[in-house]
MARVO-726883 format. One record per residue: residue number from 0; residue in one letter; x, y, z of N, C-alpha, C in turn. Coordinates in steps of 0.05 Angstrom, whole numbers, plus 5000, padded with zeros to 4 digits. Example, Ala and Ser with C-alpha at 12.3 -4.5 7.8 and 13.67 -1.06 7.14 Angstrom:
<lumlos>
   resi   resn     nX     nY     nZ    caX    caY    caZ     cX     cY     cZ
      0      a   5264   4886   5156   5246   4910   5156   5264   4934   5156
      1      s   5257   4955   5142   5273   4979   5143   5258   5001   5157
</lumlos>
This chain:
<lumlos>
   resi   resn     nX     nY     nZ    caX    caY    caZ     cX     cY     cZ
      0      x   1289   7840   9034   1270   7850   9014   1263   7828   8994
      1      x   1282   7813   8985   1277   7791   8967   1280   7764   8981
      2      x   1260   7747   8980   1263   7720   8991   1274   7701   8970
      3      x   1278   7676   8978   1291   7657   8960   1274   7652   8935
      4      x   1248   7652   8937   1231   7649   8914   1234   7672   8895
      5      x   1234   7697   8905   1237   7721   8889   1264   7719   8873
      6      x   1285   7712   8887   1311   7711   8875   1312   7691   8853
      7      x   1299   7668   8857   1299   7648   8836   1285   7657   8811
      8      x   1262   7671   8814   1248   7682   8791   1264   7704   8777
      9      x   1277   7722   8792   1293   7743   8780   1316   7731   8765
     10      x   1328   7710   8775   1350   7697   8761   1341   7686   8734
     11      x   1317   7674   8735   1306   7660   8711   1299   7680   8689
     12      x   1287   7703   8696   1277   7721   8675   1295   7745   8669
     13      x   1313   7752   8688   1330   7775   8683   1359   7770   8689
     14      x   1366   7746   8696   1394   7738   8702   1405   7755   8725
     15      x   1388   7761   8745   1396   7777   8767   1401   7760   8792
     16      x   1422   7766   8807   1427   7752   8832   1414   7766   8856
     17      x   1405   7790   8851   1393   7807   8872   1385   7834   8860
     18      x   1386   7855   8876   1380   7881   8866   1402   7890   8847
     19      x   1395   7899   8823   1415   7907   8803   1427   7935   8809
     20      x   1448   7941   8796   1460   7967   8797   1447   7984   8775
     21      x   1449   8010   8778   1437   8028   8758   1407   8032   8761
     22      x   1394   8039   8739   1365   8044   8740   1350   8018   8739
     23      x   1329   8015   8755   1313   7991   8755   1286   7996   8768
     24      x   1268   7978   8761   1241   7978   8773   1232   7949   8776
     25      x   1229   7940   8800   1220   7912   8805   1192   7913   8816
     26      x   1175   7898   8802   1146   7896   8810   1140   7868   8819
     27      x   1127   7866   8843   1120   7841   8854   1091   7840   8862
     28      x   1076   7820   8851   1048   7816   8858   1031   7842   8854
     29      x   1036   7855   8832   1020   7879   8825   1028   7905   8838
     30      x   1050   7905   8853   1058   7929   8868   1088   7934   8864
     31      x   1096   7959   8868   1124   7966   8866   1139   7953   8890
     32      x   1161   7939   8884   1178   7927   8905   1202   7945   8910
     33      x   1215   7954   8888   1238   7971   8892   1244   7986   8866
     34      x   1255   8010   8868   1261   8026   8845   1285   8044   8849
     35      x   1300   8048   8828   1323   8067   8829   1326   8080   8802
     36      x   1336   8105   8802   1341   8120   8778   1372   8124   8775
     37      x   1380   8134   8752   1408   8142   8748   1408   8171   8739
     38      x   1432   8181   8735   1434   8209   8727   1421   8214   8699
     39      x   1421   8193   8682   1411   8196   8655   1385   8181   8649
     40      x   1376   8165   8668   1352   8149   8664   1332   8154   8686
     41      x   1309   8164   8680   1288   8170   8699   1266   8149   8698
     42      x   1255   8141   8720   1233   8123   8722   1212   8134   8740
     43      x   1188   8138   8730   1166   8150   8745   1141   8133   8740
     44      x   1123   8133   8760   1097   8121   8756   1081   8137   8735
     45      x   1065   8124   8719   1050   8139   8699   1025   8152   8711
     46      x   1011   8168   8696   0990   8185   8707   0967   8170   8719
     47      x   0960   8147   8708   0937   8133   8719   0945   8110   8738
     48      x   0971   8108   8744   0980   8089   8764   0981   8060   8754
     49      x   0980   8056   8728   0979   8029   8717   1007   8018   8709
     50      x   1028   8035   8712   1054   8026   8704   1074   8048   8707
     51      x   1095   8048   8690   1117   8067   8693   1123   8081   8666
     52      x   1137   8103   8668   1148   8117   8645   1178   8118   8649
     53      x   1193   8107   8630   1223   8107   8631   1232   8126   8610
     54      x   1247   8146   8619   1258   8167   8601   1288   8166   8601
     55      x   1300   8162   8577   1329   8161   8575   1338   8186   8561
     56      x   1356   8200   8574   1365   8226   8564   1380   8223   8538
     57      x   1378   8243   8520   1392   8242   8494   1422   8238   8499
     58      x   1434   8221   8482   1463   8217   8483   1472   8197   8504
     59      x   1454   8186   8520   1462   8166   8540   1473   8141   8527
     60      x   1495   8131   8537   1507   8107   8525   1517   8088   8547
     61      x   1515   8062   8541   1527   8042   8558   1512   8036   8584
     62      x   1488   8047   8587   1473   8042   8612   1451   8022   8606
     63      x   1440   8010   8628   1419   7990   8625   1397   7996   8645
     64      x   1373   7985   8639   1350   7988   8656   1338   7960   8660
     65      x   1333   7953   8685   1321   7927   8691   1292   7932   8701
     66      x   1273   7919   8689   1245   7923   8697   1230   7897   8700
     67      x   1240   7878   8715   1227   7852   8717   1201   7853   8734
     68      x   1183   7833   8728   1159   7830   8743   1158   7801   8754
     69      x   1152   7798   8780   1149   7771   8791   1122   7768   8805
     70      x   1110   7744   8802   1084   7738   8813   1085   7712   8828
     71      x   1073   7713   8852   1070   7688   8868   1044   7688   8884
     72      x   1026   7707   8877   1001   7710   8892   0979   7695   8877
     73      x   0966   7676   8890   0945   7660   8878   0921   7678   8870
     74      x   0911   7673   8846   0887   7688   8837   0893   7715   8825
     75      x   0918   7724   8824   0924   7751   8814   0929   7751   8784
     76      x   0916   7769   8770   0922   7775   8742   0930   7804   8741
     77      x   0956   7808   8737   0968   7834   8739   0970   7847   8711
     78      x   0961   7871   8708   0962   7886   8683   0979   7911   8687
     79      x   0999   7915   8670   1016   7939   8673   1021   7951   8645
     80      x   1021   7978   8644   1027   7992   8620   1052   8010   8624
     81      x   1072   8004   8608   1098   8018   8610   1105   8033   8584
     82      x   1116   8057   8587   1125   8073   8564   1154   8078   8567
     83      x   1169   8076   8544   1197   8080   8544   1203   8102   8523
     84      x   1215   8123   8531   1223   8145   8513   1253   8146   8512
     85      x   1265   8139   8489   1294   8137   8486   1303   8162   8470
     86      x   1318   8179   8483   1326   8204   8472   1345   8201   8448
     87      x   1346   8222   8432   1363   8222   8407   1392   8214   8413
     88      x   1402   8196   8397   1430   8188   8399   1436   8170   8423
     89      x   1417   8163   8439   1422   8145   8462   1426   8116   8453
     90      x   1440   8100   8469   1445   8072   8463   1444   8057   8489
     91      x   1422   8043   8495   1418   8031   8521   1407   8002   8518
     92      x   1408   7987   8540   1396   7960   8541   1374   7960   8562
     93      x   1352   7948   8555   1329   7946   8573   1324   7916   8577
     94      x   1324   7907   8602   1320   7879   8609   1294   7876   8624
     95      x   1275   7863   8612   1248   7859   8624   1243   7830   8630
     96      x   1218   7822   8630   1211   7794   8635   1193   7791   8658
     97      x   1179   7768   8658   1160   7762   8680   1164   7733   8688
     98      x   1165   7729   8714   1167   7702   8725   1143   7697   8744
     99      x   1130   7674   8740   1107   7666   8756   1114   7641   8772
    100      x   1107   7641   8798   1109   7617   8814   1081   7610   8823
    101      x   1071   7587   8815   1044   7579   8822   1045   7557   8843
    102      x   1033   7561   8866   1034   7542   8887   1008   7528   8894
    103      x   0986   7534   8879   0960   7523   8886   0943   7519   8861
    104      x   0917   7519   8866   0897   7513   8845   0889   7539   8830
    105      x   0892   7562   8843   0882   7587   8831   0901   7596   8808
    106      x   0890   7608   8787   0906   7618   8765   0922   7642   8772
    107      x   0944   7647   8757   0960   7671   8760   0968   7680   8732
    108      x   0969   7707   8728   0976   7717   8702   0986   7745   8702
    109      x   0998   7752   8680   1009   7780   8676   1005   7789   8647
    110      x   0997   7814   8644   0994   7826   8618   1011   7851   8618
    111      x   1032   7851   8603   1050   7874   8601   1047   7888   8574
    112      x   1040   7914   8575   1036   7930   8551   1059   7950   8550
    113      x   1078   7946   8532   1102   7963   8531   1102   7979   8505
    114      x   1105   8005   8507   1108   8023   8484   1135   8036   8483
    115      x   1149   8033   8461   1176   8044   8458   1175   8066   8437
    116      x   1186   8089   8444   1188   8112   8426   1217   8120   8424
    117      x   1230   8113   8401   1258   8119   8398   1261   8144   8380
    118      x   1275   8164   8391   1280   8188   8376   1303   8185   8356
    119      x   1308   8205   8340   1327   8204   8318   1354   8192   8327
    120      x   1363   8171   8313   1389   8159   8319   1391   8144   8344
    121      x   1370   8140   8359   1371   8125   8384   1373   8095   8378
    122      x   1385   8080   8397   1387   8051   8395   1379   8039   8421
    123      x   1365   8016   8420   1358   8001   8444   1360   7972   8439
    124      x   1370   7957   8458   1369   7928   8458   1349   7920   8480
    125      x   1328   7906   8473   1307   7899   8492   1307   7869   8495
    126      x   1311   7859   8520   1312   7831   8526   1289   7824   8544
    127      x   1271   7806   8536   1248   7799   8551   1245   7768   8553
    128      x   1244   7758   8578   1240   7729   8582   1215   7724   8598
    129      x   1201   7703   8591   1177   7695   8606   1181   7666   8615
    130      x   1173   7662   8641   1178   7636   8653   1158   7632   8675
    131      x   1149   7607   8678   1131   7600   8700   1139   7573   8712
    132      x   1135   7570   8738   1143   7545   8752   1125   7543   8777
    133      x   1131   7522   8793   1116   7518   8818   1100   7492   8817
    134      x   1094   7481   8841   1080   7455   8843   1050   7457   8839
    135      x   1039   7481   8838   1010   7484   8836   1000   7477   8808
    136      x   0973   7473   8806   0961   7466   8781   0945   7489   8769
    137      x   0946   7513   8781   0932   7536   8771   0943   7544   8744
    138      x   0926   7555   8727   0934   7563   8700   0953   7587   8702
    139      x   0974   7586   8686   0994   7608   8685   0993   7621   8658
    140      x   0986   7647   8658   0981   7662   8633   1000   7686   8631
    141      x   1011   7690   8608   1027   7714   8602   1019   7724   8575
    142      x   1010   7750   8574   1000   7762   8549   1014   7788   8545
    143      x   1038   7788   8532   1052   7813   8527   1044   7827   8501
    144      x   1044   7854   8503   1041   7871   8479   1064   7890   8477
    145      x   1077   7891   8454   1099   7909   8450   1094   7927   8425
    146      x   1095   7953   8429   1091   7972   8408   1116   7989   8405
    147      x   1127   7990   8380   1152   8004   8375   1149   8025   8354
    148      x   1159   8049   8360   1158   8071   8340   1187   8081   8337
    149      x   1197   8078   8312   1225   8085   8307   1226   8110   8290
    150      x   1239   8131   8300   1244   8155   8285   1267   8151   8265
    151      x   1274   8171   8251   1295   8170   8231   1321   8158   8242
    152      x   1331   8137   8229   1357   8124   8236   1358   8112   8264
    153      x   1335   8108   8276   1334   8094   8302   1336   8064   8297
    154      x   1346   8049   8318   1349   8020   8316   1339   8006   8341
    155      x   1324   7985   8337   1315   7969   8360   1321   7940   8355
    156      x   1333   7927   8374   1339   7898   8373   1323   7886   8396
    157      x   1306   7866   8390   1289   7855   8410   1292   7825   8411
    158      x   1298   7815   8435   1300   7786   8440   1278   7778   8459
    159      x   1259   7762   8449   1234   7755   8463   1234   7725   8467
    160      x   1234   7716   8492   1237   7688   8497   1217   7678   8517
    161      x   1204   7655   8511   1187   7641   8530   1200   7615   8536
    162      x   1211   7612   8560   1230   7590   8565   1217   7567   8579
    163      x   1191   7567   8585   1179   7543   8596   1158   7549   8618
    164      x   1140   7530   8621   1121   7531   8643   1096   7548   8639
    165      x   1094   7562   8617   1071   7580   8612   1049   7565   8599
    166      x   1025   7564   8611   1003   7549   8600   0990   7563   8576
    167      x   0988   7589   8577   0975   7604   8556   0989   7630   8551
    168      x   0995   7636   8526   1008   7661   8519   0997   7672   8494
    169      x   0990   7698   8494   0982   7712   8470   0999   7737   8467
    170      x   1017   7737   8448   1035   7759   8444   1027   7775   8420
    171      x   1029   7802   8422   1025   7820   8400   1049   7839   8398
    172      x   1062   7839   8375   1084   7858   8369   1075   7876   8346
    173      x   1077   7902   8351   1070   7922   8330   1094   7941   8328
    174      x   1100   7949   8303   1123   7967   8299   1117   7985   8275
    175      x   1126   8010   8277   1125   8029   8255   1153   8040   8251
    176      x   1164   8038   8227   1192   8045   8222   1193   8070   8205
    177      x   1210   8089   8215   1214   8114   8201   1238   8112   8182
    178      x   1246   8134   8168   1267   8133   8148   1294   8123   8159
    179      x   1306   8104   8145   1333   8094   8153   1333   8079   8179
    180      x   1311   8071   8190   1310   8057   8215   1314   8027   8212
    181      x   1320   8013   8234   1325   7985   8233   1311   7971   8257
    182      x   1297   7949   8251   1284   7933   8271   1292   7904   8268
    183      x   1302   7893   8290   1310   7864   8291   1294   7851   8313
    184      x   1279   7831   8307   1264   7816   8327   1271   7787   8325
    185      x   1279   7775   8348   1283   7746   8350   1265   7735   8372
    186      x   1247   7717   8364   1228   7706   8383   1234   7676   8386
    187      x   1235   7667   8411   1240   7638   8417   1218   7629   8437
    188      x   1205   7607   8429   1183   7597   8446   1184   7567   8448
    189      x   1182   7557   8473   1181   7529   8479   1155   7523   8493
    190      x   1140   7504   8483   1115   7495   8496   1116   7465   8499
    191      x   1100   7455   8519   1099   7426   8525   1072   7420   8537
    192      x   1065   7395   8540   1040   7387   8552   1016   7397   8535
    193      x   0998   7411   8549   0975   7422   8536   0977   7453   8533
    194      x   1000   7463   8533   1004   7492   8532   0997   7503   8504
    195      x   0990   7529   8504   0982   7543   8480   0997   7569   8478
    196      x   1007   7576   8454   1021   7601   8450   1014   7612   8423
    197      x   1007   7638   8422   1000   7652   8397   1017   7677   8396
    198      x   1030   7681   8373   1046   7705   8368   1036   7719   8343
    199      x   1028   7745   8346   1019   7761   8324   1038   7784   8320
    200      x   1047   7789   8296   1067   7810   8290   1057   7827   8267
    201      x   1057   7853   8271   1048   7871   8251   1069   7894   8248
    202      x   1084   7893   8226   1106   7912   8221   1100   7930   8197
    203      x   1100   7956   8202   1095   7975   8181   1121   7990   8175
    204      x   1131   7986   8150   1155   7999   8142   1148   8024   8126
    205      x   1146   8046   8140   1135   8071   8127   1157   8089   8117
    206      x   1182   8085   8127   1203   8104   8121   1221   8094   8099
    207      x   1231   8113   8082   1250   8107   8061   1275   8095   8072
    208      x   1284   8072   8061   1309   8060   8070   1307   8045   8096
    209      x   1283   8040   8106   1280   8025   8131   1285   7996   8126
    210      x   1293   7981   8148   1299   7953   8145   1287   7938   8169
    211      x   1279   7913   8164   1267   7898   8186   1273   7868   8181
    212      x   1279   7854   8203   1284   7825   8202   1270   7812   8226
    213      x   1252   7794   8221   1237   7781   8242   1243   7751   8240
    214      x   1253   7740   8262   1261   7712   8263   1246   7698   8286
    215      x   1232   7676   8280   1218   7660   8300   1229   7632   8301
    216      x   1235   7623   8326   1243   7595   8331   1224   7583   8351
    217      x   1211   7561   8343   1191   7548   8360   1197   7519   8364
    218      x   1193   7509   8388   1194   7481   8394   1167   7473   8407
    219      x   1154   7454   8395   1127   7446   8404   1127   7417   8413
    220      x   1126   7413   8439   1128   7386   8450   1100   7377   8461
    221      x   1098   7351   8468   1074   7340   8480   1050   7344   8462
    222      x   1028   7354   8473   1004   7360   8458   1000   7390   8456
    223      x   1021   7405   8458   1019   7434   8457   1014   7445   8429
    224      x   1007   7470   8428   1001   7483   8402   1013   7511   8401
    225      x   1025   7518   8378   1034   7545   8374   1024   7555   8347
    226      x   1016   7580   8347   1008   7594   8323   1025   7619   8320
    227      x   1036   7623   8296   1053   7646   8290   1042   7660   8266
    228      x   1036   7686   8269   1026   7702   8247   1044   7727   8245
    229      x   1052   7733   8221   1069   7757   8216   1060   7771   8191
    230      x   1055   7797   8193   1048   7814   8170   1068   7837   8168
    231      x   1080   7839   8145   1099   7861   8140   1089   7877   8117
    232      x   1085   7903   8122   1074   7921   8101   1095   7942   8094
    233      x   1101   7945   8068   1121   7964   8059   1108   7987   8044
    234      x   1112   8011   8053   1101   8035   8040   1122   8054   8029
    235      x   1147   8044   8028   1169   8060   8018   1190   8041   8007
    236      x   1211   8052   7995   1234   8035   7987   1247   8024   8013
    237      x   1247   7998   8016   1256   7987   8042   1263   7958   8037
    238      x   1272   7944   8058   1278   7916   8057   1267   7902   8082
    239      x   1252   7881   8079   1241   7866   8102   1243   7836   8097
    240      x   1247   7821   8119   1250   7792   8117   1236   7779   8141
    241      x   1222   7758   8136   1210   7741   8158   1220   7713   8155
    242      x   1230   7702   8178   1240   7675   8178   1228   7660   8202
    243      x   1214   7639   8197   1201   7624   8219   1206   7594   8216
    244      x   1217   7582   8237   1224   7554   8237   1212   7541   8262
    245      x   1201   7517   8259   1189   7503   8281   1197   7474   8281
    246      x   1202   7464   8306   1207   7435   8310   1183   7424   8325
    247      x   1170   7403   8314   1147   7390   8326   1155   7363   8337
    248      x   1147   7358   8361   1153   7332   8374   1127   7320   8385
    249      x   1126   7294   8386   1103   7280   8397   1077   7289   8384
    250      x   1057   7299   8399   1032   7306   8387   1028   7336   8383
    251      x   1050   7352   8383   1048   7380   8380   1037   7389   8353
    252      x   1025   7413   8351   1015   7424   8326   1023   7453   8323
    253      x   1026   7461   8298   1035   7488   8293   1022   7499   8268
    254      x   1015   7525   8269   1006   7540   8245   1023   7564   8242
    255      x   1035   7567   8219   1052   7590   8213   1042   7604   8188
    256      x   1036   7630   8190   1026   7645   8167   1041   7671   8164
    257      x   1062   7673   8147   1075   7698   8141   1060   7713   8119
    258      x   1058   7739   8120   1044   7755   8100   1061   7779   8093
    259      x   1066   7783   8067   1081   7806   8057   1063   7824   8040
    260      x   1063   7850   8045   1047   7868   8029   1065   7891   8020
    261      x   1069   7893   7994   1086   7914   7982   1068   7935   7970
    262      x   1069   7960   7981   1054   7982   7971   1072   8003   7959
    263      x   1096   7995   7952   1115   8013   7939   1131   7997   7918
    264      x   1136   8007   7894   1149   7991   7874   1178   7983   7880
    265      x   1191   7997   7898   1219   7991   7904   1222   7976   7931
    266      x   1200   7966   7942   1202   7950   7966   1212   7922   7960
    267      x   1229   7912   7978   1240   7885   7976   1231   7870   8001
    268      x   1214   7850   7998   1204   7834   8020   1208   7805   8014
    269      x   1218   7790   8034   1222   7761   8031   1214   7746   8055
    270      x   1208   7720   8052   1202   7704   8076   1210   7675   8070
    271      x   1216   7661   8092   1220   7632   8090   1209   7619   8116
    272      x   1197   7596   8113   1185   7582   8136   1189   7552   8133
    273      x   1194   7539   8156   1196   7510   8156   1185   7499   8182
    274      x   1172   7476   8179   1161   7461   8202   1170   7432   8199
    275      x   1182   7420   8219   1190   7393   8217   1198   7381   8244
    276      x   1210   7358   8243   1218   7344   8267   1249   7343   8268
    277      x   1259   7334   8291   1288   7332   8294   1299   7310   8275
    278      x   1319   7316   8261   1331   7297   8241   1344   7274   8256
    279      x   1339   7250   8246   1349   7226   8259   1379   7224   8258
    280      x   1392   7235   8237   1421   7234   8236   1434   7252   8257
    281      x   1420   7274   8265   1430   7290   8287   1430   7275   8313
    282      x   1408   7261   8318   1406   7245   8343   1426   7223   8343
    283      x   1430   7209   8321   1449   7187   8319   1477   7197   8325
    284      x   1484   7220   8313   1511   7230   8317   1517   7237   8347
    285      x   1498   7250   8360   1501   7257   8388   1501   7233   8406
    286      x   1484   7214   8400   1483   7189   8416   1509   7173   8413
    287      x   1521   7174   8389   1546   7160   8385   1569   7172   8402
    288      x   1565   7197   8411   1585   7210   8428   1580   7205   8458
    289      x   1560   7188   8464   1555   7181   8491   1531   7193   8504
    290      x   1516   7210   8490   1492   7221   8502   1468   7202   8501
    291      x   1451   7203   8521   1426   7188   8519   1407   7201   8499
    292      x   1386   7187   8492   1366   7199   8473   1356   7225   8484
    293      x   1348   7226   8510   1337   7250   8521   1357   7273   8521
    294      x   1382   7266   8528   1404   7286   8528   1409   7297   8500
    295      x   1408   7280   8480   1412   7288   8453   1390   7307   8443
    296      x   1365   7299   8450   1342   7316   8442   1344   7344   8455
    297      x   1351   7344   8481   1353   7370   8495   1376   7387   8483
    298      x   1398   7374   8476   1420   7389   8464   1412   7402   8437
    299      x   1398   7387   8421   1389   7398   8395   1369   7421   8399
    300      x   1350   7418   8418   1331   7438   8423   1344   7464   8433
    301      x   1362   7461   8452   1376   7485   8463   1392   7500   8441
    302      x   1405   7484   8423   1420   7497   8402   1401   7510   8382
    303      x   1378   7498   8376   1359   7510   8358   1348   7536   8369
    304      x   1341   7537   8395   1330   7561   8407   1350   7583   8410
    305      x   1376   7577   8409   1396   7598   8411   1398   7614   8385
</lumlos>
């Protein structure tokens, strides 16, 4: 069912050695490759056939769902719309991600639109990795959209990573937070060569006592460019923080614009941003321990992106 190329992509984006246990949905070249459900997690195709609906039963705990996408078909731009309904009091992990293998001149791409609806007291950890490889020169595009709706006391932790090889990426994250809810987003992006990446984040803190923390880590190498935009709007007594740090190397460029909007007198919103290069003293210390310049740079980058 899975060839060597498929297995390599699944390992890169979902840390899978093969077909996972539990509930999963694997999509290859725009079509369903394999699917399984569990007693508490249902996966069905949506009404218009453009994606899936994942429903987690209330109270479900300790289970995971894997929904990776892999592409290796020249000229394919795959668009999928997925909905996740996490029942009250559930606590689950969802592992997504898309891996592209380009073998020729034709472009390949994927656009994943994911909507999360967490009911009262539900918790989800969402892990998404994007990766592209292959000897071809076709353009590799990944354009994810994530929409999150948190009911009272719901919690979502999101780890969003672009680990290399993607020529163009346009990400949109939207979230609406209810009373007492919590949203944690960590975004890590590495670009090189002539690659371009744009991240837009719009967080609405509508509920009393809601909290949100958005962290961005960017490494911009070669002549690549990254733009990071984040808007946090507070309409109740709440706390929100935006933190964005970027390392620029060679001819890379970066634009970072955090925006805070307080529409309630008891809202607490903060942000911090930094753009710079690798400190020479860090390189000197690592090279004194026997690492080459390239090894020292890679060690610093990997530590920064963690």
